[in-house]
C-alpha positions in Angstrom: 22.3 -4.2 -7.2 20.0 -3.9 -10.2 16.5 -5.2 -10.4 17.5 -8.4 -12.3 20.1 -9.4 -9.7 17.6 -8.6 -6.9 15.0 -11.0 -8.4 17.6 -13.7 -9.0 18.8 -13.5 -5.4 15.4 -14.1 -3.9 14.5 -17.6 -2.6 12.2 -19.7 -4.7 8.5 -19.0 -4.0 6.9 -21.8 -2.1 3.2 -22.6 -2.9 1.7 -24.0 0.4 -0.6 -27.0 0.4 -4.3 -26.2 0.0 -3.4 -22.7 -1.2 -6.9 -22.2 -2.6 -9.3 -22.9 0.3 -12.3 -21.8 -1.8 -11.9 -24.7 -4.2 -12.3 -27.2 -1.3 -15.2 -25.5 0.2 -16.9 -24.9 -3.2 -16.4 -28.6 -4.1 -17.9 -29.7 -0.7 -20.9 -27.5 -1.3 -21.4 -28.9 -4.8 -21.3 -32.5 -3.4 -23.9 -31.5 -0.7 -26.0 -29.9 -3.5 -25.6 -33.1 -5.5 -27.0 -35.1 -2.6 -30.0 -32.8 -2.4 -30.6 -33.0 -6.2 -30.3 -36.8 -6.2 -32.8 -37.1 -3.4 -35.2 -34.7 -5.0 -34.9 -36.3 -8.5 -35.1 -39.9 -7.5 -37.1 -39.9 -4.3 -39.4 -36.9 -4.4 -40.6 -37.2 -8.0 -42.7 -39.9 -9.6 -40.4 -40.1 -12.7 -37.3 -40.6 -10.6 -38.9 -43.2 -8.3 -40.2 -45.1 -11.3 -36.7 -45.1 -13.0 -34.9 -46.1 -9.8 -37.4 -48.8 -8.8 -37.5 -50.3 -12.3 -33.7 -50.4 -12.4 -33.7 -52.2 -9.0 -36.3 -54.8 -10.2 -34.5 -55.4 -13.4 -31.3 -56.1 -11.5 -32.9 -59.3 -10.2 -33.3 -60.5 -13.8 -30.1 -59.0 -15.3 -27.5 -60.5 -12.9 -29.0 -63.4 -11.0 -25.9 -65.5 -11.2 -23.7 -62.8 -9.6 -25.8 -62.4 -6.5 -24.4 -65.2 -4.4 -20.7 -64.2 -4.6 -21.7 -60.6 -4.4 -23.7 -61.4 -1.2 -20.6 -62.9 0.4 -18.6 -59.8 -0.5 -21.3 -57.5 1.0 -21.4 -59.5 4.2 -17.7 -58.9 4.7 -17.7 -55.3 3.4 -18.2 -53.4 6.7 -15.5 -55.3 8.5 -13.2 -55.1 5.5 -13.6 -51.4 5.1 -13.0 -50.7 8.8 -9.9 -53.0 8.7 -8.5 -51.2 5.7 -9.0 -47.7 7.2 -7.7 -48.8 10.6 -4.6 -50.6 9.3 -3.6 -47.6 7.1 -4.1 -45.1 10.0 -2.0 -47.3 12.3 0.8 -47.7 9.8 0.9 -44.0 8.9 0.8 -43.0 12.6 3.7 -45.2 13.5 5.7 -44.3 10.4 5.3 -40.5 10.6 5.1 -40.5 14.4 2.2 -38.1 14.3 -1.3 -38.6 15.6 -3.0 -35.6 14.1 -3.3 -36.9 10.5 -4.9 -40.2 11.7 -7.4 -38.2 13.8 -8.4 -36.1 10.9 -8.8 -39.1 8.6 -10.8 -41.0 11.3 -13.0 -37.9 11.8 -13.7 -37.7 8.1 -14.6 -41.4 8.1 -16.9 -41.0 11.1 -18.5 -37.8 9.8 -19.4 -39.4 6.4 -20.9 -42.5 8.0 -22.8 -40.6 10.7 -24.1 -38.2 8.0 -25.4 -41.0 5.9 -27.2 -42.7 8.8 -28.7 -39.4 10.0 -30.0 -38.5 6.5 -31.4 -42.0 6.0 -33.1 -42.4 9.3 -34.0 -38.9 10.5 -34.0 -36.3 7.9 -35.1 -37.8 4.6 -38.3 -39.6 3.9 -39.8 -41.4 0.9 -43.2 -40.0 -0.1 -45.9 -42.1 -1.8 -45.9 -41.2 -5.5 -48.0 -44.1 -6.7 -45.0 -46.3 -7.5 -45.0 -49.8 -6.0 -42.0 -49.8 -3.8 -40.7 -50.0 -0.3 -42.3 -47.4 1.9 -39.1 -46.4 3.8 -36.2 -44.3 2.7 -32.9 -46.1 1.9 -30.9 -43.1 0.6 -27.9 -42.9 1.1 -26.5 -46.5 1.2 -24.6 -47.3 4.4 -22.5 -50.1 2.9 -21.4 -47.9 0.1 -20.5 -45.1 2.5 -18.4 -47.4 4.5 -16.4 -48.6 1.5 -16.0 -45.1 0.0 -15.0 -43.5 3.3 -12.4 -46.2 3.9 -11.0 -45.4 0.5 -11.0 -41.7 1.5 -9.0 -42.5 4.6 -6.2 -44.1 2.5 -6.4 -41.2 0.0 -6.1 -38.5 2.7 -3.2 -40.2 4.4 -1.3 -40.8 1.2 1.5 -38.4 0.1 0.9 -36.3 -3.0 3.0 -38.7 -5.2 0.8 -41.7 -4.2 -2.6 -40.0 -4.1 -3.4 -40.4 -7.9 -2.8 -44.1 -7.6 -4.9 -44.3 -4.5 -7.7 -42.3 -6.2 -7.9 -44.9 -9.0 -7.6 -48.0 -6.8 -9.8 -46.6 -4.0 -12.3 -45.3 -6.4 -12.5 -48.8 -8.0 -13.1 -50.3 -4.6 -15.9 -47.9 -3.8 -17.5 -48.4 -7.3 -17.3 -52.2 -6.9 -19.0 -51.9 -3.4 -21.7 -49.6 -4.7 -22.4 -51.7 -7.8 -22.5 -54.8 -5.6 -25.2 -53.3 -3.3 -27.2 -52.6 -6.4 -26.7 -55.9 -8.2 -27.6 -57.8 -5.0 -30.8 -55.8 -4.6 -29.7 -54.1 -1.3 -30.0 -50.5 -2.7 -31.2 -48.6 -5.7 -28.8 -46.7 -7.9 -29.7 -43.3 -6.4 -28.8 -44.6 -2.9 -25.3 -45.4 -4.0 -24.8 -42.1 -5.9 -25.9 -40.2 -2.8 -23.3 -42.1 -0.7 -20.5 -41.2 -3.1 -21.5 -37.5 -2.8 -21.7 -37.6 1.0 -18.2 -39.1 1.2 -17.0 -36.6 -1.5 -18.1 -33.6 0.6 -16.4 -34.8 3.8 -13.2 -35.9 1.9 -12.8 -32.3 0.7 -13.3 -30.9 4.1 -11.0 -33.4 5.7 -8.4 -32.9 3.0 -8.5 -29.1 3.5 -7.9 -29.6 7.3 -5.2 -32.2 6.6 -3.2 -30.1 4.2 -3.4 -27.0 6.4 -2.5 -28.6 9.7 0.0 -31.2 8.4 1.7 -29.4 5.5 5.2 -30.9 5.9 4.3 -34.1 4.0 1.8 -32.6 1.6 4.4 -31.2 -0.7 5.5 -32.6 -4.1 9.1 -33.8 -4.2 11.5 -31.1 -5.5 11.9 -30.8 -9.2 8.4 -32.1 -10.1 9.4 -35.8 -9.7 6.5 -38.3 -9.5 4.0 -36.0 -11.2 3.8 -37.9 -14.4 1.4 -40.4 -12.9 -1.3 -37.7 -12.2 -2.5 -37.6 -15.8 -2.3 -41.4 -16.2 -4.3 -42.2 -13.1 -6.7 -39.4 -13.7 -7.4 -40.9 -17.2 -7.9 -44.3 -15.6 -10.8 -42.7 -13.7 -12.0 -40.2 -16.3 -12.4 -42.6 -19.2 -14.6 -45.3 -17.6 -16.4 -42.6 -15.7 -17.5 -40.5 -18.6 -18.2 -43.6 -20.8 -20.4 -45.0 -18.0 -22.3 -41.7 -17.7 -22.8 -41.6 -21.4 -24.1 -45.2 -21.4 -26.4 -44.3 -18.4 -28.0 -41.3 -20.2 -28.2 -43.1 -23.5 -29.9 -46.3 -22.2 -32.3 -44.2 -20.1 -33.3 -42.0 -23.1 -33.7 -45.1 -25.3 -35.9 -46.7 -22.6 -38.3 -43.8 -22.4 -38.3 -43.1 -26.1 -41.2 -45.5 -26.7 -39.0 -48.1 -28.4 -39.5 -50.3 -25.3 -42.4 -50.6 -22.9 -41.7 -49.3 -19.4 -41.0 -52.1 -17.0 -40.8 -54.8 -19.7 -37.8 -54.0 -21.8 -37.3 -57.6 -22.8 -33.8 -59.0 -22.6 -32.2 -55.5 -22.7 -32.9 -54.5 -19.1 -32.3 -50.9 -20.0 -33.0 -49.4 -16.6 -30.6 -51.8 -15.0 -27.8 -50.8 -17.3 -28.7 -47.1 -16.9 -28.5 -47.4 -13.1 -25.3 -49.4 -13.2 -23.8 -46.8 -15.5 -24.8 -44.0 -13.2 -23.1 -45.7 -10.2 -19.9 -46.4 -12.1 -19.9 -43.0 -13.8 -20.4 -40.9 -10.7 -17.9 -43.0 -8.7 -15.1 -42.7 -11.2 -15.7 -39.0 -12.1 -15.6 -38.1 -8.4 -12.3 -40.0 -8.1 -10.9 -38.2 -11.1 -11.9 -34.8 -9.7 -10.3 -35.7 -6.3 -7.1 -36.8 -8.1 -6.9 -33.6 -10.0 -7.8 -31.2 -7.2 -5.6 -32.7 -4.5 -2.7 -33.0 -6.9 -3.1 -29.3 -8.0 -3.4 -28.2 -4.4 -0.4 -30.1 -3.0 2.5 -27.8 -2.0 5.1 -26.9 -4.6 8.5 -26.0 -3.2 9.8 -25.3 -6.7 7.6 -22.3 -7.2 
């Protein structure tokens, strides 16, 4: 048998799920570093405190009509998030007749929420930098962590062909929850951004464990079917995410350029829009990255 026949006789190479462990670990470290940078920039510095606090105060003027319905949504958010996560775990456990994936998803959910509460209450403080503000730390946002981690549970338990759609829908749910806490004056923009990053770090760790311990349903269907939606749903997240970040940076630069007076930007409410853009941008960009990474790291039986 010559070399060509020998190569042709070999079985197709299977690429296992989570074949590049370093990408998951590196991504989790980047998210953790993002939490640290967000805390330092917006809580430990005068400039950050001033920007965050001004955005929070302008929210009261910028969106007063939205606060009553948003308040009703926020009141139901913890129970709604727990219900979503629990229902999906129960359905998946019964359908697949396996308990381990649900345990991993539940552990990810619990780890993200416990981390947020420990950071907020025990490890992070809010120093006095001469900015008139609340004297206690509120970073990360507990409500946003609940919503984002519930979306992460659904994302982790979804099969590769459904994960891109779940990333877009779940990311939108998390962004809506984060924006609601800001608009209704429950949290500053940085609190919400830190929550997204906490959940992102634990989602990557949970996803790595999930793909390695339950590889049988973390493969793409043979022949590459159902992969066309990855680019579509990634674009659904990338486009609003990048545009929102561009708006956030642009409005902030315009606000500090001297064209407006800090704290009295008239009807423009520049700091509010910058903060809202930061929330939307970070939330959707993280969703797009999760969509891309988990799709790329799903098993490929055709290779």
